C-alpha positions as CSV (number, residue, x, y, z in Angstrom):
1,M,-74.7,90.9,19.8
2,Q,-74.3,91.6,24.0
3,P,-77.4,91.1,26.0
4,L,-77.8,95.1,26.8
5,Q,-78.2,95.7,23.3
6,A,-80.5,92.6,22.2
7,S,-82.0,93.5,25.1
8,T,-82.3,96.9,23.5
9,C,-83.2,95.7,19.2
10,W,-85.5,94.1,20.3
11,W,-87.8,95.9,22.0
12,A,-87.7,98.9,19.7
13,L,-89.0,96.2,17.2
14,Q,-92.3,96.0,18.7
15,H,-92.6,100.2,17.9
16,S,-91.2,99.4,14.1
17,P,-91.2,96.0,12.3
18,R,-87.6,98.0,10.6
19,V,-85.3,98.3,13.1
20,A,-81.0,98.6,12.5
21,V,-78.3,99.6,14.3
22,L,-76.3,102.4,12.4
23,E,-73.1,102.7,14.7
24,E,-73.6,104.4,18.0
25,A,-77.4,104.9,17.3
26,L,-80.8,102.4,17.0
27,L,-82.8,103.3,13.6
28,M,-86.3,103.2,13.9
29,E,-88.0,103.6,10.5
30,T,-91.5,104.7,11.7
31,S,-93.5,106.4,8.4
32,S,-95.3,102.9,7.9
33,V,-96.7,103.5,11.6
34,Q,-97.4,106.5,12.8
35,R,-100.8,105.5,12.4
36,L,-101.4,102.7,14.1
37,W,-99.7,104.9,16.5
38,G,-102.5,107.6,16.5
39,G,-100.1,110.2,14.2
40,R,-96.4,111.0,14.8
41,E,-96.7,113.1,18.0
42,P,-98.1,110.7,19.8
43,M,-95.8,108.3,18.7
44,L,-92.5,109.7,19.6
45,H,-94.0,110.1,23.4
46,R,-95.1,106.7,23.5
47,L,-91.5,106.3,22.4
48,A,-89.8,108.3,24.7
49,Q,-92.7,106.3,27.5
50,A,-91.4,103.0,27.1
51,F,-88.0,103.6,26.4
52,Q,-87.3,104.9,29.7
53,Q,-89.6,102.3,31.7
54,A,-87.2,99.4,29.8
55,V,-84.3,101.2,30.4
56,S,-85.6,101.8,34.4
57,Q,-86.1,98.7,35.1
58,A,-82.6,97.2,33.6
59,A,-81.3,99.4,35.8
60,E,-79.7,98.3,38.9
61,P,-81.5,99.0,42.0
62,G,-80.3,102.4,44.1
63,A,-79.5,103.9,41.0
64,A,-79.8,107.9,40.0
65,A,-83.5,108.3,37.7
66,V,-82.8,107.8,33.7
67,E,-83.4,110.6,32.0
68,S,-85.7,111.1,28.5
69,P,-84.0,108.9,26.0
70,A,-82.4,111.5,23.0
71,S,-83.5,111.2,19.7
72,G,-82.9,113.1,16.2
73,E,-84.9,112.6,13.4
74,G,-85.0,113.3,10.3
75,P,-85.4,112.2,5.8
76,T,-82.6,109.8,5.8
77,A,-81.1,107.8,8.7
78,W,-77.8,109.4,8.2
79,Q,-79.4,112.8,8.8
80,A,-81.2,111.6,11.4
81,L,-78.0,110.2,13.1
82,A,-76.6,114.0,12.7
83,Q,-79.2,115.9,14.2
84,L,-79.4,113.4,17.6
85,R,-75.4,113.8,18.2
86,L,-76.1,117.2,17.5
87,K,-78.5,116.9,20.5
88,L,-75.9,115.4,22.4
89,G,-73.3,117.8,21.8
90,G,-70.2,115.3,19.9
91,E,-67.1,114.9,21.2
92,N,-65.9,116.4,17.7
93,G,-67.5,119.2,17.2
94,T,-64.9,122.3,17.8
95,R,-65.2,124.5,21.0
96,A,-67.3,127.4,19.0
97,E,-69.6,124.8,16.9
98,R,-70.6,122.6,20.8
99,G,-70.9,126.5,22.9
100,T,-73.5,127.2,20.9
101,G,-76.8,126.6,19.7
102,R,-75.5,126.4,15.7
103,G,-74.0,123.2,16.8
104,T,-75.7,121.4,19.0
105,G,-78.4,122.2,18.3
106,Q,-79.9,123.4,21.4
107,G,-82.8,126.5,22.4
108,T,-82.4,125.7,18.1
109,T,-84.7,124.6,15.7
110,P,-83.7,121.8,13.3
111,L,-81.0,122.4,10.7
112,D,-80.7,121.7,7.9
113,A,-79.2,119.1,5.5
114,D,-76.6,121.9,4.6
115,D,-76.3,123.2,7.6
116,F,-75.0,120.0,9.3
117,P,-70.6,120.5,11.4
118,L,-68.7,117.5,9.4
119,W,-68.8,115.7,12.6
120,T,-72.3,114.7,12.2
121,L,-70.9,112.4,9.0
122,T,-68.4,109.9,10.5
123,A,-67.5,109.9,6.0
124,L,-66.8,113.1,5.8
125,Q,-65.5,113.1,9.6
126,Q,-62.7,111.0,8.1
127,H,-61.5,114.1,6.1
128,S,-62.1,116.6,7.9
129,A,-58.5,117.7,7.8
130,V,-58.5,118.1,4.2
131,L,-61.6,119.7,3.8
132,Q,-61.0,122.1,6.7
133,R,-58.0,123.1,4.4
134,L,-60.8,123.4,1.3
135,G,-62.5,125.7,3.7
136,C,-65.1,123.8,3.8
137,T,-67.3,122.8,8.0
138,R,-70.5,121.8,6.5
139,W,-72.5,119.2,3.9
140,G,-73.4,121.6,2.1
141,H,-70.0,122.9,2.0
142,V,-68.6,119.7,-0.1
143,R,-71.3,119.6,-2.6
144,A,-70.4,122.8,-3.5
145,L,-67.3,121.9,-4.6
146,P,-66.4,120.5,-8.2
147,R,-67.6,116.6,-8.0
148,A,-64.3,114.9,-9.8
149,G,-61.9,116.8,-8.0
150,L,-63.2,115.6,-4.7
151,S,-64.1,112.0,-5.8
152,R,-59.9,111.8,-5.9
153,R,-59.3,114.3,-2.7
154,I,-61.7,112.0,0.2
155,G,-62.7,108.7,-2.1
156,A,-66.0,108.1,-3.8
157,K,-66.4,105.7,-1.4
158,A,-67.5,109.2,1.0
159,L,-68.9,111.3,-1.9
160,R,-71.1,108.7,-2.1
161,V,-72.1,108.1,1.6
162,L,-72.8,111.8,1.8
163,D,-75.5,111.5,-1.1
164,E,-77.3,108.9,1.0
165,A,-77.1,110.8,3.5
166,Y,-78.9,114.1,1.1
167,G,-81.8,110.9,0.5
168,L,-80.0,110.3,-3.7
169,L,-79.3,107.0,-3.4
170,P,-80.9,104.1,-1.5
171,Q,-78.6,103.4,1.5
172,P,-78.3,99.9,3.1
173,L,-79.0,98.7,5.8
174,N,-78.8,95.2,8.1
175,W,-82.5,95.2,8.9
176,L,-82.8,93.8,12.2
177,Q,-84.9,89.9,11.8
178,L,-86.0,88.1,15.5
179,P,-84.0,84.6,15.5
180,E,-86.2,81.6,15.1
181,Q,-84.7,80.2,18.5
182,F,-83.7,81.8,21.7
183,G,-79.8,81.3,23.0
184,L,-77.4,84.6,24.6
185,R,-74.2,84.1,25.5
186,H,-73.1,87.7,27.6
187,D,-69.3,87.3,28.6
188,L,-68.9,89.3,32.3
189,G,-65.4,90.7,32.1
190,Y,-65.4,89.0,35.5
191,P,-64.6,86.5,37.7
192,A,-67.9,85.2,39.3
193,H,-67.4,83.5,42.5
194,H,-70.8,82.9,44.5
195,A,-74.8,82.8,42.8
196,D,-75.6,86.0,43.4
197,A,-73.1,87.6,40.8
198,V,-74.1,84.8,39.0
199,L,-77.6,85.8,39.8
200,Q,-77.2,89.5,39.0
201,A,-75.8,88.6,35.8
202,A,-77.6,86.7,34.3
203,Q,-80.3,89.8,34.4
204,P,-79.4,91.5,30.9
205,L,-80.0,87.6,29.8
206,L,-83.9,87.5,31.3
207,R,-84.2,90.6,29.4
208,A,-83.7,89.7,26.3
209,L,-86.1,86.6,26.9
210,Q,-88.4,88.3,28.2
211,T,-88.1,91.1,25.2
212,W,-88.5,87.7,22.6
213,L,-91.0,85.8,23.6
214,Q,-93.2,89.0,23.7
215,A,-91.8,89.8,20.0
216,R,-92.6,86.3,19.3
217,H,-96.2,85.7,21.1
218,R,-94.9,82.8,22.4
219,A,-94.1,82.2,26.6
220,V,-91.1,79.6,28.1
221,L,-92.0,76.3,29.8
222,A,-88.6,75.6,29.7
223,L,-84.6,77.2,29.5
224,Q,-81.2,75.8,30.5
225,L,-78.3,78.3,31.9
226,R,-74.7,77.6,31.2
227,W,-72.1,78.8,32.9
228,H,-68.3,78.9,31.4
229,H,-65.4,78.0,33.8
230,D,-62.7,80.9,34.4
231,L,-60.6,77.0,35.7
232,R,-59.9,73.8,34.1
233,R,-57.7,72.6,37.3
234,V,-58.2,73.0,40.7
235,D,-56.3,71.5,43.2
236,G,-55.2,69.3,40.4
237,Q,-58.8,67.7,39.3
238,E,-60.2,68.1,36.1
239,L,-63.4,70.7,35.1
240,P,-65.5,69.9,32.6
241,L,-65.5,73.6,30.4
242,W,-69.6,74.5,30.7
243,G,-71.8,73.7,34.0
244,E,-75.9,74.2,33.2
245,L,-78.7,74.2,35.1
246,C,-82.5,73.8,33.3
247,I,-85.9,75.0,34.7
248,R,-88.9,73.7,33.8
249,T,-92.0,75.8,34.6
250,A,-95.9,74.1,35.3
251,Q,-97.7,76.9,32.9
252,P,-96.7,79.2,30.5
253,A,-94.8,82.1,31.2
254,Q,-93.7,85.9,29.3
255,G,-94.9,88.2,31.5
256,A,-92.3,90.8,33.8
257,Q,-94.2,88.1,37.1
258,A,-93.1,85.2,35.2
259,M,-89.9,86.7,35.2
260,A,-89.8,87.2,38.6
261,H,-91.1,84.0,39.4
262,L,-87.7,82.5,36.9
263,Q,-85.5,84.8,38.7
264,R,-86.7,83.5,42.1
265,L,-86.2,80.4,40.7
266,L,-82.7,80.6,39.8
267,R,-81.5,82.3,42.8
268,E,-83.0,78.3,44.1
269,H,-80.7,76.5,42.0
270,L,-78.2,78.4,42.1
271,T,-77.6,78.7,46.2
272,Q,-76.9,74.6,46.5
273,Q,-74.6,74.3,43.8
274,R,-71.1,73.6,44.7
275,W,-68.6,76.9,42.2
276,R,-65.7,74.7,42.1
277,A,-64.1,77.7,39.6
278,P,-65.2,80.9,39.3
279,V,-67.3,81.8,36.0
280,D,-66.6,84.4,33.2
281,M,-69.4,83.4,30.4
282,L,-73.1,83.0,31.0
283,E,-75.6,81.0,28.4
284,L,-79.3,80.7,28.1
285,N,-81.2,78.8,25.5
286,L,-84.5,78.6,25.7
287,L,-86.1,74.6,25.5
288,E,-89.3,74.7,25.5
289,N,-91.7,76.7,24.0
290,V,-95.6,77.5,23.7
291,A,-97.8,79.8,21.4
292,W,-98.9,82.8,24.3
293,A,-102.1,82.3,25.4
294,P,-103.1,85.7,27.5
295,D,-105.8,84.3,30.8
296,M,-109.3,85.7,29.9
297,L,-109.5,89.0,32.2
298,S,-112.4,89.1,35.0
299,C,-114.9,91.9,35.8
300,L,-115.0,91.1,39.1
301,P,-112.7,92.7,41.2
302,Q,-109.1,90.0,42.4
303,P,-108.0,89.5,45.5
304,G,-105.5,92.3,46.8
305,E,-107.9,94.9,44.6
306,K,-109.5,96.5,47.1
307,E,-108.4,99.2,48.3
308,G,-105.8,99.2,52.4
309,C,-106.2,95.4,51.3
310,Q,-102.5,93.3,49.5
311,D,-102.6,90.6,48.5
312,N,-98.7,88.1,49.0
313,S,-100.4,84.8,48.4
314,L,-98.4,82.7,45.4
315,P,-100.0,81.4,42.6
316,W,-100.4,77.3,43.4
317,H,-97.8,76.4,40.3
318,E,-95.5,78.8,41.6
319,W,-95.2,77.8,45.4
320,V,-95.1,74.1,44.6
321,E,-91.5,74.8,41.9
322,R,-90.5,77.3,44.6
323,I,-90.4,74.2,46.9
324,S,-89.1,71.5,44.8
325,A,-86.6,74.1,43.7
326,R,-85.5,74.6,47.6
327,W,-86.3,70.9,49.2
328,G,-86.2,68.9,46.4
329,E,-88.4,67.5,42.5
330,D,-90.1,65.1,46.0
331,A,-90.7,67.6,48.0
332,V,-95.0,67.9,46.5
333,R,-95.6,65.1,45.5
334,M,-100.0,64.9,43.9
335,V,-101.4,61.5,42.7
336,T,-102.5,61.5,39.0
337,P,-104.8,59.4,36.6
338,C,-103.6,56.3,34.6
339,A,-104.9,54.9,32.0
340,D,-105.0,51.0,33.6
341,H,-108.1,49.2,34.8
342,R,-106.3,47.6,37.6
343,P,-107.1,49.0,40.8
344,E,-103.8,49.4,42.1
345,A,-102.4,50.9,38.7
346,M,-105.6,53.4,38.2
347,Q,-103.5,56.0,39.7
348,Q,-100.0,56.9,40.4
349,W,-98.1,59.5,42.3
350,Q,-95.8,61.8,40.8
351,S,-93.2,65.3,42.1
352,A,-96.3,68.3,41.5
353,S,-93.7,70.4,40.0
354,S,-93.1,67.5,36.5
355,G,-97.4,66.6,37.0
356,L,-98.6,70.3,37.3
357,Q,-96.3,70.5,33.7
358,P,-99.2,70.8,30.4
359,Q,-99.3,67.3,28.9
360,K,-101.4,65.5,26.4
361,P,-104.9,64.5,27.7
362,A,-105.2,61.3,29.4
363,V,-107.6,58.1,28.2
364,R,-110.2,57.5,31.1
365,P,-109.1,54.6,33.2
366,L,-112.8,53.4,33.5
367,A,-113.5,54.1,29.6
368,A,-114.3,50.1,29.5
369,M,-116.2,49.2,32.4
370,S,-119.5,49.4,32.6
371,T,-121.4,52.5,34.2
372,C,-123.0,50.3,37.2
373,W,-119.7,49.3,38.1
374,Q,-117.4,52.7,37.8
375,S,-119.9,53.6,41.3
376,L,-119.3,50.4,42.9
377,C,-114.6,51.6,43.0
378,P,-114.5,51.9,46.4
379,P,-113.2,55.7,48.1
380,W,-110.8,54.2,50.0
381,L,-107.4,51.6,48.5
382,L,-105.3,49.6,51.1
383,A,-101.6,50.4,50.0
384,E,-101.7,46.4,49.3
385,P,-103.9,43.6,49.0
386,Q,-104.7,41.6,52.3
387,A,-105.1,37.5,51.9
388,L,-108.4,37.2,53.6
389,P,-109.2,33.9,55.3
390,L,-111.2,31.0,54.7
391,Q,-114.0,29.9,57.2
392,G,-115.0,27.1,55.4
393,S,-115.9,28.3,51.5
394,R,-116.5,32.4,52.6
395,P,-113.8,34.8,52.6
396,S,-113.2,36.2,56.3
397,W,-112.2,39.6,57.6
398,H,-113.8,39.8,61.4
399,G,-115.9,37.4,60.7
400,P,-117.1,36.0,57.4
401,L,-118.6,37.9,55.0
402,Q,-121.2,38.8,52.5
403,L,-120.9,38.6,49.1
404,R,-123.6,41.9,48.3
405,A,-122.8,42.7,44.6
406,G,-120.7,41.1,42.0
407,P,-119.6,38.8,40.4
408,Y,-117.6,41.1,38.0
409,R,-114.5,40.0,36.1
410,L,-111.4,41.6,35.6
411,E,-108.5,40.2,33.8
412,S,-105.8,43.1,32.8
413,G,-102.0,43.5,32.8
414,W,-101.4,41.1,30.0
415,W,-98.6,43.8,28.0
416,G,-96.4,43.9,31.3
417,E,-94.6,41.6,32.6
418,A,-95.9,37.9,34.1
419,D,-96.6,39.6,38.2
420,A,-98.3,42.0,36.2
421,L,-101.3,39.8,34.8
422,A,-104.4,40.5,36.8
423,V,-107.2,37.9,36.5
424,R,-110.5,38.4,39.4
425,D,-113.8,38.4,40.6
426,Y,-115.1,41.8,42.4
427,F,-117.8,41.6,44.5
428,V,-118.5,43.6,47.2
429,A,-119.4,42.4,50.7
430,F,-120.3,43.1,54.6
431,N,-119.7,42.0,57.8
432,E,-121.2,44.0,61.1
433,V,-117.1,44.6,61.8
434,V,-115.6,46.2,59.0
435,G,-119.2,47.2,57.5
436,H,-118.7,46.8,53.4
437,V,-115.7,46.5,51.4
438,W,-114.3,45.5,47.9
439,I,-112.7,42.1,47.7
440,Y,-112.1,39.6,44.6
441,R,-111.3,36.6,44.2
442,Q,-107.6,35.3,42.2
443,R,-107.8,33.5,39.6
444,A,-105.7,31.1,37.3
445,A,-104.8,32.7,34.2
446,E,-106.1,30.1,31.5
447,P,-103.2,29.6,28.5
448,G,-104.6,32.2,25.8
449,P,-104.0,34.1,21.9
450,H,-102.1,36.6,24.0
451,V,-102.1,35.1,27.5
452,A,-98.4,33.2,28.7
453,S,-99.0,29.2,29.8
454,G,-97.0,30.2,32.8
455,W,-99.0,32.9,33.9
456,G,-101.0,33.3,36.7
457,S,-99.3,30.1,38.1
458,S,-98.5,31.7,41.3
459,A,-102.1,33.5,41.9
460,G,-102.9,30.4,43.9
461,A,-104.4,27.2,41.3
462,G,-103.4,24.4,42.6
463,A,-103.8,25.9,46.0
464,G,-107.7,26.3,46.2
465,T,-108.6,29.5,45.8
466,Q,-107.6,33.0,47.0
467,W,-109.2,36.4,48.8
468,F,-107.9,39.4,49.0
469,A,-108.9,43.0,50.8
470,Q,-108.3,45.8,48.1
471,G,-111.1,48.5,49.1
472,I,-113.2,50.0,51.6
473,Y,-116.3,52.4,51.6
474,G,-116.0,54.4,55.0
């Protein structure tokens, strides 16, 4: 199924759970959902508006306005298709039929099934020469002929289709089922040599993705765009058969604005690609998705809603993703807490684009600390602990320090490498020059059930006590 056809069919599933492709038309069974739309006429009006809006969004910029789509109705699928063909004029109708209201269905009330021309039913159109020699030009003429002799001339299959058209036999239809996973290919039909051409060719895939997400009530977190190289060798060098690009979003995305944001991200990434060979096929795969949870609406006016006020600002996560796509993942970084008692390991810097993605709730870093010591942690930590000299037996930092609070004993990091073990006594110290600072005394690790005998030997157990400054309070 081509992306445009898939997008149209998936769009129709928003209005009816039973959708099928019947020859050149899109068939929708609406008898079971008319009451949900307020009746037949309101439903048809909503369908025409929604279809026209969907086609207008899919049209290229500068294209002519889209007219209202042609539609046909009938008690059976074949009669609805016949009504549609009559409205469109039909390329296979005779000149007299196309030139009159009776043949085209224009300016007259809908025809009865007996008055439909032969060319409105494909099964009869294939035998139109034989039927016209028998004097048949309408469905009703064919039904009036003896059944046994007619079956020998045009076959039982054509007569069965005619019975289905009149509702005498059930018509088997291949009702569309939305796939569990989204994956769609698009054959360009021409070689694309640059990013703009590839991005333009990816538009039907993005529209199909949006329709799939809305029908499944899902939101995208990560997707993959793959492109097939038209050439396998360039300048004597082998090229991979497929190239690919993965894009992740910080927040679940689904609607039209989200698709526009994904399109901008694709543009930023594709412009940085080196196109060594033309592209003749695209494939879009949905890697990660979550259940869609729409934002809570507010009764207060949003920024930019006031008259004469236009808000061109971007949400924080969209700005981060665009800057990261343009300048690299590490262009914008943010700090994240870590479940560790060592002050230097309680937080770490990482790229903001990955830090904004939904993650499992982390354990509170200071969950095991006492309440009093949580309040004593300094607001500023030094990049690296600074060794302090001793004056007598007291640590010194621009003068001797006076211990105001402590000790707080910390033994952590035993599960990691040997140099990650922290066996310390923390104090709050003070002097008139540096003010209040956070220092610790390095202790030697004692062998135990979970501490190796060699750990902590570098802490200076045999060379005297070592003091370090790690944080300041103001």
